[in-house]
N, C-alpha and C positions, 0 to 999 in steps of 0.2 A: 764862471757860467755853469749854471745847472743844467745837469743833462735831464732830458725827457725820458722818463721810463714807460715803456710801452706796457699796457694792461692788456693781461690775456682774455681774450674774449671767452665768455662763459657759454657753456653749450646747455640748453634746455632740455634735459631727458624726459621724455614722455612719462608721465605719472600713472602710477598703477591705481586701479580703482580700489575703493575702499574694501570691498569684499575680498579682493585679491590680496590686499596686505593683511586682512585677517587671516586668510588661508596659508600666509606664510610665502606668497608668489611676489616675486620681486622685479620680474621684467615683464613688459606689456605682452609680449609674445606669448609667454607662458600663460598670463592672463586670460589671453585670447583664446589658447587651447583648452584651458580651463573651463571657460566661459561654454564653448561648443560642447565639450564634453558633458557638462551638466544639462545642456539643452537637449542632447540626444538621449541622456538618462532619464529626462522628466517624464515621458510616456510610461516608461516601466514604473518609476516611483510613484507616478499617480495611479497607475493601475494597483500597485502593491497596496497603496494607503485606500483607494475606494473600495477595492473588491476583495483584499485580503485582511489587512489590519482593521480596516473600519469595521467590518462584521464581526471579526473577533472580539474586538473590545465592546460592540454594541451587545453581542451575545452574554459576555461577562456581565454587562451591568443588568440586562435584562433577567438573567437567572436568578436576580434577587428580587424581582418584580411581578406583579401580576398584570399581563399585557396581552389583550386579546384584540388588538388592532384597532378595533372601531372606538377604543378609548384609550387615554393617557395611561402609561404605565403606573402602576401603584406599588411602592417600595413595600416589600415583605420581609425584609433580611433572609434568614436562612429557611423561611418556611417551605418553599419548594423542594429544597434537598432533604428536609425531615420528610415531607409528604412522599419522596420518591422512596425512601428506605423503609418506610412504616406504613404508608396508607394505599400505595400503589399496588394493586393485586397482580399487574402484568409485568412489575418492574423485576422481580427477581426470576420469574420463571422465563421471561424474554432473556435475561442476562445468562442464566444457566443453559439455557437451549443455544445461545451463540457461542457458550465454551464449549459445549458438546459437539457442535458443528465443526468448530476449529480444531477439537482434539483428534476429530476424524479426518478432516481434509489436510491439514499442515502435514503430519508426518508421513500419510500415504502420499500426500503430492510431491514432498521431498524425495522419497524414497522411489517414486516412478520417475521423477525427472531424473535423478542420479543414474538409475539404471538405463534410461533411454539415452543419457549422454555418455555413458560407458560404451554402449552398443555402437553409438554414431561415432565413437572416437577410435574405432579399430582400424578405420583407412580403407574399408572394403569399397569395392566398385559401387558406384550409384549413390555414396553417402549423400552428397548434396540434395539428391531427390528425396531421399526418407527425410532428412532435416527439414526440407520444406512441407512434406505431406504430414509430418509429426506436429509443426509449429502453426498448420492452418486453422486448427481448431480455436487456437489462443487469439486468432484475428475476428473471429464472429462477435459481433456486438453482443452484448449481454441480452438486450431484448430479443433479438432474433435468436439467441441460442435458448432462451425461456420457452418461446414460442415453438421452436422446432421440436425440443423435448416434451413439451406439453403433448404435442401430437404422438410422438413416439410413445409415450407412456400413457396414452388413451386407454381406459380399461377395456373398452369394446372394441375398437376398430384401429387401436394403435399397432404398429408392426411388432412390437416387442411381445405383446400378450398373444397377437395372432400365431407367433412362431411358437410360443409355449402352448398353444392349445393343439398345434399340429403334433407336438412332443407329447401330449396327454396331460400337461400341467396347467392347472388354473392359475392363471396369474394374477397378481394382486391389483388393488386399486390405484397405485403408486400415487399420484399427486392428489388423488381425491380421498385416499386412506389416512387416517389419522395416525396409523402405525408405519405406514411407508413413504409418506411424503418427506419427511426429513431424511430418510436415506436415499431417497430419489434425487433431492438437491445435493446430496453429497456426491453421488454418482455423476451428476450433469458438471458440477463443479470440477471434479477429478477430471473427466473427460478433456474440459476445457484447459486445465491448468498443467497436466503433466507434461505435454509437449510445447510450453509456453517459454515463458522469459526464464523461468528458473532453469529449464533443460539447456538453455543458450548460456546462462551464466555458469551452470556446471560444467559445460563443454569447454567454456573458455579456461575454466580453471583446471581442467584434466590436460588442457593442451599446454599449460604452462607447468607442468610438472616435467622436471630435467629427463631426458631418456637416459642418461648415465646412470641415474639411479636404478632405473628398472634393470640396466644391463649388470650392474655390480650385484644386485639380489640377487640375479638369475645364476651368475657365476658361483653365488654362496649356496646355491641349491635352492633358492626360495620357490616356490610354486606361485601359481595365479593369485590364490587367496591370499598366501602370506604376503605377496608384493602389493596387492591391494591394501592389506591391513597395516603394513608396516612401511609403505612408501605413498600411496596413493592418498589414503583417508587422512593422515596427518597433514599433509601438503594442501589438501583442499578444505581444510576446516575453516580458514576465513571465508571461502565461498559458502560454505555450508552455512556458516553463521549469518552471514548477509542474506542468504535466500530464507533462512528461519526469521529473522526478523520481519522481513517483507511479509512473508508468508503469514505469520501471526496476525500483523497488523491488517492485512488484507482479508483474512478470515473472520477477524472480529468484526469487521465493517460491513460484511454482507448486508446487501439490500435489493439490489435490482433483480436478483434470481427470484427471489421469494415475493417481491412486489408483483412483478408480473406472472409468474408461473402460480401461484397460489394465494395472493393476497394475505399471507400470514395464517391461512388455514391449513387443512380443514379443523375447526376446534382449536385454533391457536397453536397447531402443531409445528408450524413454521413461523411463528411470530418472533422475528430477532429484535435484538435490542435497536439496531438502527431503524428498522420499520416502526418499532415502537416511538422512537424521537419524531420520526416523519409523521405518524398518526396524530401525535399530541400538537405539534406545532403547526402543521399544514393541512389538516383534515378538522381538528378539533378547535384549532386557531388558539392554543394555549400557548402563546409564544414564549412566556417567562417560563414556564414548567417545561417546554420543549428544550430551551437553552440550557435549564439545569441538567435534564438528563444528558445533554451533548457535553456539558463540561465534566459531569461525572466519568462519561466514556474516555474524555481527554485524560484524565487523571488515571483511569485504569490503562490505558495505553501506554503511559508514561512510566507507570509502576511496572508493568511486563517489560518494557525496553530498557528499564534500570536494571531489573534483576537479569536479564539477560547479559548486558554490558558487564556485570559484576561477575556472574558464572562463567562469562568466555574467557576468563583469564585462566581457567582450570584446564580448559580442554581446547583452545584454538591455538594453533600453532602458526607463528609469523617467522618466515624465513630469516628476517633479520636480527631475530631475538638471539 
């Protein structure tokens, strides 16, 4: 008599969706977690695509076209770039003026921020109050900053020239003078930048220097300057390099201060490169040419950053090396 063999019941496992299997997800639970992860990621991804990557790709295409908004773009090839380098009377002067501004603001700003950070790192009483006071100017909005200093630098009723007249000195025209407009903007920028983020970053770097190294240097007879040169400065070179990169990028893209305070004048004395891009694109509605100018600026920033990264191997010291 044949014995009946009981068959093992089959268990129907829930199937994973096709998109989950393509991503290597094997269980429904993992697929559900991944689905919700992508759902929460979607707003950021859409914002990145619509407001950042989309405009970047659109400007790259428009830089090769003639586009004045009211008509469809007309492809020009490299004509916009050729015109910028050969036919634009304001291209080279605005670029040079921007470099002059950066050459003044970046080293002076870094030096001032480092000195302030060193002073605030001494641990004296009331340090937190001084940190706050030095940092407050950097919190001033750029438009308010420009309007405030426009009043301070007013040639006739401005407090600065009033004080100079009391001292028997004839004050300059500052923002209304072709010779003094650029130095005036440099002064405003330094006032706002020296006690700002660079100072805080330097302060964090200084506090990361081991105290044991200072003690060992003092035992060896090193003075204050020798300790700074042999201990502090090498160990904060990564911080210095970080601030240098950010400082150059920020200085080269100066716009708001000149736009509000001087509108690029007088006689183009403060006509910076970013202001030139803005005028071409949003006042003259030469969107194609403005996009080409913007991409030239991007290439310039990339070149400067690449040079800094290559040169950093010669002077930046990392503790793990």
